[in-house]
Backbone as numpy.savetxt, mean C-alpha at the origin, in Angstrom:
# Nx Ny Nz CAx CAy CAz Cx Cy Cz
-1.35 36.62 -36.94 -1.85 37.14 -35.66 -2.67 36.06 -34.96
-2.39 35.84 -33.70 -3.09 34.80 -32.95 -4.41 35.35 -32.45
-5.48 34.69 -32.75 -6.81 35.12 -32.34 -7.09 34.67 -30.91
-8.14 35.24 -30.32 -8.54 34.85 -28.96 -8.95 33.39 -28.90
-9.60 32.94 -29.99 -10.04 31.54 -30.04 -8.84 30.60 -29.99
-7.78 30.95 -30.75 -6.58 30.12 -30.77 -5.90 30.11 -29.40
-5.92 31.26 -28.73 -5.33 31.34 -27.39 -6.07 30.45 -26.41
-7.41 30.49 -26.51 -8.22 29.67 -25.61 -8.00 28.19 -25.89
-7.89 27.87 -27.19 -7.68 26.46 -27.56 -6.33 25.97 -27.04
-5.32 26.82 -27.15 -3.99 26.44 -26.65 -4.03 26.25 -25.14
-4.78 27.12 -24.46 -4.89 27.02 -23.00 -5.59 25.73 -22.59
-6.66 25.38 -23.35 -7.40 24.14 -23.06 -6.51 22.93 -23.29
-5.76 22.93 -24.42 -4.87 21.81 -24.73 -3.81 21.64 -23.65
-3.28 22.77 -23.18 -2.27 22.72 -22.13 -2.84 22.17 -20.84
-4.09 22.58 -20.54 -4.75 22.10 -19.33 -5.01 20.61 -19.39
-5.47 20.14 -20.56 -5.74 18.71 -20.74 -4.44 17.90 -20.60
-3.36 18.44 -21.21 -2.07 17.75 -21.14 -1.60 17.65 -19.69
-1.75 18.75 -18.96 -1.35 18.75 -17.55 -2.18 17.80 -16.72
-3.48 17.75 -17.01 -4.37 16.85 -16.27 -4.02 15.39 -16.54
-3.65 15.09 -17.79 -3.29 13.72 -18.16 -2.04 13.28 -17.41
-1.05 14.16 -17.33 0.19 13.84 -16.62 -0.10 13.60 -15.14
-0.93 14.48 -14.56 -1.27 14.36 -13.15 -2.01 13.05 -12.88
-2.98 12.73 -13.76 -3.76 11.51 -13.59 -2.87 10.27 -13.70
-1.93 10.30 -14.65 -1.01 9.17 -14.83 -0.13 8.99 -13.59
0.32 10.12 -13.04 1.15 10.06 -11.82 0.36 9.48 -10.66
-0.91 9.86 -10.56 -1.75 9.34 -9.48 -1.98 7.84 -9.64
-2.23 7.41 -10.87 -2.55 6.00 -11.12 -1.36 5.09 -10.85
-0.19 5.47 -11.37 0.96 4.57 -11.29 1.97 4.95 -10.21
1.86 6.18 -9.70 2.83 6.63 -8.71 2.84 5.80 -7.45
1.69 5.28 -7.06 1.59 4.52 -5.82 2.33 3.19 -5.85
2.49 2.60 -7.04 3.13 1.28 -7.11 4.63 1.37 -7.35
5.11 2.52 -7.81 6.54 2.67 -8.12 7.44 2.38 -6.92
7.08 2.81 -5.68 7.96 2.54 -4.54 8.25 1.06 -4.30
7.39 0.18 -4.78 7.57 -1.24 -4.51 8.51 -1.91 -5.51
8.87 -1.20 -6.56 9.80 -1.76 -7.54 11.17 -2.02 -6.92
11.80 -1.03 -6.23 13.10 -1.34 -5.61 13.02 -2.40 -4.52
11.90 -2.42 -3.76 11.76 -3.45 -2.73 11.61 -4.83 -3.35
10.87 -4.93 -4.43 10.70 -6.20 -5.15 12.05 -6.70 -5.66
12.81 -5.79 -6.26 14.12 -6.15 -6.81 15.08 -6.56 -5.70
15.01 -5.89 -4.55 15.88 -6.23 -3.41 15.59 -7.63 -2.89
14.30 -7.96 -2.78 13.93 -9.30 -2.30 14.35 -10.36 -3.31
14.15 -10.08 -4.58 14.56 -11.03 -5.62 16.07 -11.24 -5.61
16.82 -10.17 -5.39 18.28 -10.25 -5.42 18.83 -11.02 -4.23
18.30 -10.74 -3.04 18.83 -11.35 -1.82 18.13 -12.65 -1.43
16.96 -12.90 -2.03 16.14 -14.06 -1.64 15.88 -14.03 -0.13
15.65 -12.83 0.39 15.39 -12.64 1.81 14.35 -11.54 1.96
13.21 -11.86 2.57 12.14 -10.89 2.72 11.95 -10.47 4.17
12.93 -10.74 5.01 12.80 -10.47 6.44 12.56 -8.99 6.73
13.20 -8.12 5.96 13.10 -6.69 6.24 11.83 -6.04 5.76
11.01 -6.76 5.00 9.76 -6.19 4.47 8.57 -6.87 5.12
7.68 -6.08 5.69 6.50 -6.63 6.35 5.37 -6.81 5.34
4.91 -8.04 5.17 3.82 -8.27 4.23 2.48 -7.77 4.78
2.48 -7.33 6.04 1.26 -6.69 6.55 1.03 -5.36 5.85
2.07 -4.81 5.23 1.91 -3.64 4.37 0.97 -3.99 3.22
1.17 -5.19 2.66 0.31 -5.66 1.57 -1.13 -5.83 2.06
-1.28 -6.39 3.27 -2.62 -6.57 3.84 -3.33 -5.23 3.99
-2.63 -4.25 4.54 -3.22 -2.93 4.74 -3.68 -2.33 3.42
-2.83 -2.41 2.41 -3.17 -1.80 1.11 -4.28 -2.56 0.39
-4.31 -3.87 0.53 -5.39 -4.64 -0.09 -6.74 -4.27 0.52
-6.80 -4.24 1.86 -8.04 -3.87 2.54 -8.46 -2.45 2.19
-7.51 -1.52 2.24 -7.81 -0.11 1.99 -8.36 0.11 0.59
-7.74 -0.52 -0.40 -8.15 -0.27 -1.78 -9.43 -1.00 -2.16
-9.67 -2.15 -1.56 -10.95 -2.83 -1.77 -12.09 -1.99 -1.20
-11.88 -1.45 0.00 -12.90 -0.60 0.62 -13.10 0.69 -0.17
-12.02 1.22 -0.71 -12.14 2.47 -1.49 -12.98 2.24 -2.75
-12.77 1.10 -3.41 -13.56 0.79 -4.60 -15.04 0.66 -4.24
-15.33 0.02 -3.12 -16.73 -0.12 -2.67 -17.31 1.25 -2.30
-16.50 2.12 -1.73 -16.93 3.46 -1.36 -17.42 4.24 -2.57
-16.83 3.99 -3.72 -17.18 4.72 -4.94 -18.61 4.43 -5.40
-19.15 3.27 -5.00 -20.54 2.97 -5.33 -21.50 3.88 -4.57
-21.05 4.41 -3.45 -21.90 5.28 -2.65 -21.60 6.75 -2.83
-20.35 7.06 -3.17 -19.97 8.45 -3.38 -18.89 8.53 -4.43
-19.17 9.31 -5.47 -18.25 9.40 -6.60 -16.96 10.11 -6.21
-15.83 9.62 -6.73 -14.57 10.35 -6.65 -13.83 10.15 -7.96
-12.74 10.87 -8.14 -12.02 10.91 -9.41 -11.67 9.51 -9.92
-11.85 9.32 -11.24 -11.57 8.03 -11.87 -10.11 7.58 -11.72
-9.12 8.51 -11.80 -7.73 8.07 -11.59 -7.53 7.38 -10.24
-8.27 7.80 -9.22 -8.15 7.17 -7.91 -8.70 5.74 -7.93
-9.72 5.51 -8.77 -10.27 4.17 -8.92 -9.24 3.25 -9.56
-8.62 3.73 -10.65 -7.62 2.92 -11.33 -6.39 2.71 -10.45
-6.08 3.71 -9.64 -4.97 3.56 -8.70 -5.21 2.39 -7.76
-6.45 2.26 -7.28 -6.80 1.18 -6.37 -6.69 -0.18 -7.04
-7.17 -0.28 -8.27 -7.13 -1.55 -9.00 -5.68 -1.99 -9.22
-4.85 -1.06 -9.68 -3.45 -1.39 -9.96 -2.70 -1.72 -8.67
-3.04 -1.02 -7.59 -2.37 -1.30 -6.32 -2.71 -2.70 -5.80
-3.95 -3.12 -5.98 -4.35 -4.47 -5.56 -3.53 -5.52 -6.30
-3.39 -5.34 -7.62 -2.59 -6.28 -8.42 -1.14 -6.29 -7.96
-0.60 -5.11 -7.69 0.80 -4.99 -7.26 1.03 -5.70 -5.93
0.12 -5.53 -4.99 0.28 -6.17 -3.68 0.20 -7.69 -3.78
-0.61 -8.19 -4.69 -0.68 -9.63 -4.90 0.64 -10.16 -5.48
1.24 -9.37 -6.36 2.55 -9.75 -6.92 3.61 -9.78 -5.82
3.59 -8.77 -4.94 4.56 -8.74 -3.83 4.35 -9.93 -2.89
3.09 -10.26 -2.61 2.80 -11.40 -1.74 3.29 -12.70 -2.36
3.11 -12.84 -3.65 3.55 -14.05 -4.34 5.06 -14.23 -4.19
5.81 -13.14 -4.38 7.26 -13.22 -4.25 7.67 -13.55 -2.81
7.10 -12.82 -1.86 7.48 -13.04 -0.45 7.15 -14.45 0.03
6.02 -14.98 -0.44 5.64 -16.35 -0.06 6.62 -17.37 -0.62
7.01 -17.19 -1.88 7.97 -18.11 -2.50 9.31 -18.08 -1.76
9.76 -16.87 -1.41 11.04 -16.73 -0.72 10.98 -17.37 0.67
9.89 -17.13 1.38 9.76 -17.67 2.73 9.68 -19.19 2.72
8.89 -19.74 1.83 8.74 -21.19 1.76 10.06 -21.86 1.40
10.83 -21.23 0.50 12.13 -21.78 0.12 13.09 -21.81 1.29
12.93 -20.85 2.23 13.83 -20.78 3.39 13.34 -21.62 4.56
12.12 -22.15 4.47 11.54 -22.92 5.56 11.04 -24.27 5.05
11.94 -25.02 4.46 11.56 -26.28 3.82 11.04 -27.31 4.82
11.49 -27.24 6.06 11.12 -28.27 7.04 9.95 -27.87 7.93
9.37 -26.72 7.70 8.28 -26.28 8.56 6.94 -26.82 8.07
5.99 -26.84 8.98 4.65 -27.32 8.65 3.95 -26.35 7.73
3.28 -26.87 6.72 2.54 -26.03 5.79 1.29 -25.50 6.47
1.04 -24.22 6.32 -0.12 -23.56 6.92 -1.00 -23.00 5.81
-2.33 -23.07 6.01 -3.24 -22.59 4.97 -4.35 -21.75 5.57
-5.00 -20.98 4.74 -6.07 -20.09 5.15 -7.24 -20.88 5.75
-7.53 -22.03 5.16 -8.67 -22.82 5.62 -8.42 -23.54 6.94
-7.21 -23.46 7.48 -6.96 -24.01 8.82 -7.59 -23.12 9.89
-7.80 -21.85 9.54 -8.40 -20.87 10.45 -7.68 -20.81 11.79
-6.35 -20.82 11.73 -5.52 -20.68 12.92 -5.07 -19.22 13.03
-5.60 -18.51 14.03 -5.33 -17.08 14.15 -3.85 -16.78 14.33
-3.12 -17.68 15.01 -1.70 -17.45 15.25 -0.88 -17.39 13.96
-1.42 -17.98 12.90 -0.70 -18.00 11.62 -1.42 -17.17 10.56
-2.27 -16.26 11.01 -2.97 -15.41 10.05 -1.95 -14.58 9.26
-2.12 -14.59 7.97 -1.27 -13.84 7.02 0.19 -14.33 7.05
0.35 -15.59 7.46 1.68 -16.23 7.40 1.53 -17.61 6.77
0.75 -17.68 5.72 0.44 -18.96 5.10 1.55 -19.40 4.16
1.49 -20.67 3.76 2.58 -21.27 2.99 2.37 -21.20 1.49
1.15 -20.89 1.06 0.88 -20.84 -0.37 0.26 -19.50 -0.75
0.60 -19.01 -1.91 0.04 -17.74 -2.39 -1.46 -17.84 -2.56
-1.96 -19.01 -2.95 -3.39 -19.18 -3.19 -4.19 -18.93 -1.92
-3.60 -19.17 -0.76 -4.30 -18.93 0.50 -4.55 -17.44 0.72
-3.60 -16.61 0.31 -3.78 -15.16 0.41 -4.88 -14.70 -0.54
-4.91 -15.31 -1.72 -5.95 -14.97 -2.70 -7.32 -15.35 -2.15
-7.42 -16.52 -1.54 -8.69 -16.95 -0.95 -9.16 -15.97 0.13
-8.24 -15.52 0.95 -8.58 -14.57 2.01 -9.08 -13.25 1.43
-8.39 -12.76 0.40 -8.78 -11.50 -0.24 -10.15 -11.62 -0.88
-10.40 -12.73 -1.57 -11.70 -12.95 -2.21 -12.81 -13.03 -1.17
-12.56 -13.74 -0.07 -13.56 -13.87 0.99 -13.88 -12.51 1.61
-12.84 -11.71 1.88 -13.06 -10.38 2.45 -13.84 -9.50 1.49
-13.48 -9.55 0.21 -14.16 -8.73 -0.80 -15.64 -9.10 -0.89
-15.93 -10.39 -0.87 -17.31 -10.85 -0.99 -18.15 -10.39 0.20
-17.61 -10.53 1.40 -18.34 -10.10 2.60 -18.54 -8.59 2.61
-17.48 -7.85 2.32 -17.56 -6.39 2.32 -18.52 -5.88 1.25
-18.50 -6.52 0.08 -19.40 -6.11 -1.00 -20.86 -6.38 -0.64
-21.10 -7.49 0.03 -22.48 -7.84 0.42 -23.00 -6.85 1.46
-22.18 -6.54 2.44 -22.59 -5.57 3.47 -22.83 -4.20 2.84
-21.96 -3.81 1.91 -22.12 -2.53 1.23 -23.41 -2.49 0.43
-23.73 -3.59 -0.23 -24.96 -3.67 -1.01 -26.19 -3.48 -0.12
-26.14 -4.07 1.07 -27.28 -3.98 1.98 -27.45 -2.57 2.56
-26.34 -1.87 2.79 -26.38 -0.60 3.51 -26.03 0.61 2.63
-26.06 0.42 1.33 -25.63 1.49 0.42 -26.51 2.74 0.51
-27.74 2.58 0.93 -28.65 3.73 1.04 -28.42 4.56 2.30
-27.58 4.08 3.17 -27.30 4.79 4.42 -26.11 5.73 4.23
-26.35 7.04 4.37 -25.27 8.01 4.23 -24.21 7.82 5.30
-24.65 7.46 6.50 -23.70 7.24 7.60 -22.75 6.09 7.27
-23.32 5.01 6.73 -22.49 3.86 6.37 -21.51 4.22 5.26
-21.98 4.91 4.24 -21.13 5.26 3.10 -19.96 6.14 3.55
-20.27 7.15 4.36 -19.20 8.04 4.83 -18.23 7.30 5.75
-18.77 6.39 6.56 -17.91 5.59 7.45 -17.02 4.66 6.63
-17.58 4.12 5.55 -16.81 3.24 4.67 -15.66 4.01 4.03
-15.94 5.24 3.59 -14.90 6.07 2.98 -13.80 6.39 3.97
-14.21 6.73 5.19 -13.21 7.05 6.21 -12.38 5.82 6.55
-13.04 4.66 6.67 -12.31 3.43 7.01 -11.30 3.09 5.92
-11.68 3.32 4.65 -10.79 3.01 3.53 -9.52 3.85 3.58
-9.69 5.16 3.73 -8.51 6.03 3.70 -7.73 5.97 5.01
-8.42 5.71 6.12 -7.72 5.58 7.40 -6.86 4.32 7.41
-7.39 3.23 6.84 -6.62 1.99 6.74 -5.38 2.22 5.89
-5.56 2.93 4.77 -4.41 3.23 3.91 -3.40 4.13 4.62
-3.92 5.03 5.46 -3.03 5.92 6.21 -2.15 5.13 7.17
-2.60 3.93 7.54 -1.81 3.07 8.43 -0.82 2.21 7.66
-0.67 2.49 6.37 0.19 1.70 5.50 1.58 1.45 6.08
2.22 2.51 6.55 3.58 2.37 7.02 3.71 1.79 8.41
2.59 1.68 9.13 2.64 1.23 10.53 3.23 -0.18 10.68
2.83 -1.18 9.86 3.45 -2.51 10.00 4.96 -2.47 9.77
5.40 -1.65 8.79 6.83 -1.54 8.53 7.54 -0.85 9.69
6.88 0.16 10.26 7.42 0.87 11.42 7.61 -0.10 12.58
6.61 -0.96 12.82 6.67 -1.93 13.91 7.70 -3.02 13.62
7.76 -3.45 12.36 8.74 -4.47 11.96 10.15 -3.97 12.21
10.42 -2.72 11.84 11.74 -2.13 12.08 12.04 -2.05 13.58
11.02 -1.70 14.35 11.19 -1.60 15.80 11.51 -2.96 16.41
10.81 -3.99 15.94 11.07 -5.34 16.44 12.48 -5.82 16.10
12.89 -5.54 14.86 14.20 -5.97 14.41 15.33 -5.08 14.94
14.95 -3.90 15.47 15.93 -2.90 15.90 16.89 -2.56 14.76
16.32 -2.59 13.55 17.13 -2.34 12.36 16.21 -2.11 11.17
16.73 -1.43 10.16 15.98 -1.27 8.90 16.65 -2.07 7.79
17.53 -3.00 8.17 18.20 -3.85 7.19 17.19 -4.69 6.43
17.33 -4.74 5.11 16.41 -5.51 4.27 15.24 -4.69 3.76
15.01 -3.52 4.36 13.96 -2.62 3.89 14.56 -1.66 2.88
13.89 -1.46 1.77 14.38 -0.55 0.75 14.13 0.90 1.17
15.22 1.65 1.38 15.09 3.07 1.74 14.48 3.85 0.58
14.80 3.42 -0.63 14.20 4.07 -1.81 12.68 3.97 -1.76
12.19 2.81 -1.30 10.74 2.61 -1.21 10.13 3.64 -0.26
10.75 3.85 0.89 10.21 4.77 1.89 10.28 6.21 1.39
11.38 6.57 0.72 11.50 7.91 0.16 10.42 8.16 -0.89
10.13 7.12 -1.69 9.08 7.24 -2.69 7.71 7.31 -2.04
7.54 6.56 -0.93 6.30 6.67 -0.16 6.08 8.13 0.24
7.12 8.73 0.81 7.01 10.09 1.34 6.67 11.08 0.25
7.40 11.03 -0.86 7.15 11.97 -1.95 5.78 11.71 -2.58
5.43 10.44 -2.74 4.14 10.10 -3.33 2.97 10.51 -2.45
3.10 10.27 -1.15 2.01 10.63 -0.23 1.85 12.15 -0.14
2.97 12.87 -0.21 2.91 14.33 -0.20 2.20 14.84 -1.45
2.57 14.28 -2.61 1.93 14.67 -3.86 0.45 14.31 -3.86
0.15 13.12 -3.38 -1.23 12.65 -3.36 -2.11 13.52 -2.46
-1.57 13.89 -1.29 -2.34 14.74 -0.38 -2.62 16.10 -1.00
-1.62 16.65 -1.69 -1.83 17.91 -2.41 -2.88 17.78 -3.49
-2.87 16.62 -4.18 -3.87 16.37 -5.23 -5.27 16.32 -4.63
-5.40 15.67 -3.48 -6.70 15.60 -2.81 -7.22 17.00 -2.49
-6.33 17.86 -2.02 -6.73 19.21 -1.64 -7.13 20.02 -2.87
-6.36 19.90 -3.94 -6.63 20.69 -5.14 -7.90 20.25 -5.86
-8.19 18.94 -5.83 -9.38 18.43 -6.52 -10.60 18.39 -5.62
-10.45 18.91 -4.39 -11.55 18.93 -3.43 -12.14 17.54 -3.22
-11.25 16.58 -3.05 -11.67 15.21 -2.75 -12.33 15.19 -1.37
-13.10 14.14 -1.07 -13.73 14.04 0.26 -12.71 14.28 1.37
-13.15 14.94 2.43 -12.26 15.36 3.50 -11.49 14.19 4.12
-12.11 12.99 4.11 -11.42 11.82 4.67 -10.10 11.56 3.95
-10.08 11.84 2.64 -8.91 11.53 1.84 -7.70 12.34 2.27
-7.86 13.68 2.36 -6.68 14.49 2.62 -6.24 14.48 4.08
-7.18 14.26 5.01 -6.79 14.16 6.42 -5.91 12.93 6.63
-6.33 11.82 6.07 -5.56 10.59 6.22 -4.28 10.63 5.39
-4.28 11.42 4.32 -3.06 11.61 3.55 -1.99 12.28 4.39
-2.39 13.27 5.18 -1.45 13.94 6.08 -0.90 12.96 7.12
-1.76 12.07 7.60 -1.33 11.06 8.58 -0.29 10.14 7.96
-0.50 9.76 6.68 0.46 8.91 5.98 1.84 9.55 5.92
1.86 10.83 5.61 3.13 11.53 5.51 3.86 11.50 6.86
3.11 11.65 7.95 3.72 11.62 9.28 4.34 10.26 9.58
3.66 9.17 9.19 4.20 7.82 9.41 5.46 7.61 8.56
5.43 8.10 7.32 6.61 7.99 6.45 7.82 8.67 7.07
7.60 9.85 7.62 8.69 10.60 8.25 9.23 9.83 9.46
8.33 9.17 10.20 8.77 8.38 11.36 9.66 7.22 10.92
9.35 6.58 9.81 10.17 5.47 9.30 11.54 5.99 8.85
11.54 7.15 8.20 12.81 7.74 7.79 13.68 8.07 9.01
13.03 8.47 10.10 13.78 8.72 11.33 14.39 7.42 11.85
13.64 6.30 11.72 14.20 5.01 12.12 15.46 4.68 11.32
15.40 4.97 10.02 16.57 4.72 9.16 17.78 5.47 9.69
17.57 6.74 10.02 18.66 7.56 10.56 19.12 7.02 11.92
18.18 6.74 12.80 18.51 6.35 14.17 19.26 5.02 14.22
18.72 3.99 13.49 19.33 2.67 13.58 20.65 2.60 12.82
20.87 3.51 11.87 22.16 3.54 11.18 23.21 4.26 12.02
22.77 5.25 12.77 23.69 6.01 13.62 23.94 5.30 14.96
22.90 4.64 15.46 23.01 3.92 16.74 22.56 2.48 16.55
23.40 1.63 15.94 23.01 0.24 15.65 22.60 -0.50 16.92
21.49 -1.24 16.83 20.97 -1.98 17.97 21.37 -3.44 17.94
21.86 -3.90 16.77 22.30 -5.29 16.66 23.37 -5.36 15.58
24.24 -6.38 15.62 25.29 -6.49 14.60 24.69 -6.65 13.22
25.31 -6.03 12.23 24.84 -6.16 10.86 25.18 -7.53 10.34
24.18 -8.25 9.83 24.39 -9.63 9.37 24.93 -9.64 7.96
25.83 -10.57 7.67 26.38 -10.72 6.32 25.92 -12.01 5.68
24.96 -12.68 6.34 24.42 -13.92 5.80 22.94 -13.80 5.62
22.40 -14.69 4.84 20.96 -14.67 4.59 20.20 -15.13 5.80
19.21 -14.36 6.21 18.41 -14.71 7.39 17.28 -15.64 7.01
16.87 -16.43 7.99 15.63 -17.18 7.84 14.47 -16.23 8.01
13.55 -16.26 7.11 12.44 -15.32 7.15 11.55 -15.60 8.34
11.31 -14.59 9.15 10.49 -14.77 10.33 9.04 -14.56 10.00
8.16 -15.28 10.69 6.73 -15.15 10.43 6.23 -13.78 10.80
6.78 -13.18 11.86 6.31 -11.87 12.28 6.68 -10.81 11.27
7.86 -10.92 10.68 8.27 -9.93 9.70 7.43 -10.04 8.46
6.90 -11.22 8.18 6.07 -11.42 7.01 4.61 -11.28 7.35
């Protein structure tokens, strides 16, 4: 005969198991969409269809989110999600930089320390992106340290973090619009964005995360849907001939 204590223990074990699965999905679910895009770029040696400004948006958003946690606590899985996402974006940048440089052997080398705004985030070496990220992190951390006692600053920092992340798909949306095509962009990546953002927004609501999180989560889903509409529109109404050769990577697309 099963006692009440055994029933409660089974219920607790089931709850813990479910929480572990959910936490794991939150931590690693965000980086999964970039696996097909990474493989596509590696296979074609062409990164024209992927905007590396997506990487910039996610790096800024997750750095700010980590700093926000010093002022206001949120779930630990979200912290680990930010750390893993930062590493993933650096890996994507490394690949895109290598591919672009290989396709532009005769172009002038550009670096972060040149401080040329026209070539911002279009540098020739991966180390330049790392330098930029480190510099931004140092400045943001110092400002946060000075203003951590201000509730207004902390809440603004949290909103800025999640709002920046909500703009994740915007560079890709604009890149597709400029190219009048979604060629080179992994549709699997966008579908995973949509499902992941939907799941994440639901998680924010269920765990009563700060209001900034779930409002911007809804915005992310809307941008994802807009990109999926581009996929449909440009496939049904092509705006330019489909290329069968490898393109030279454009600075704007990167």
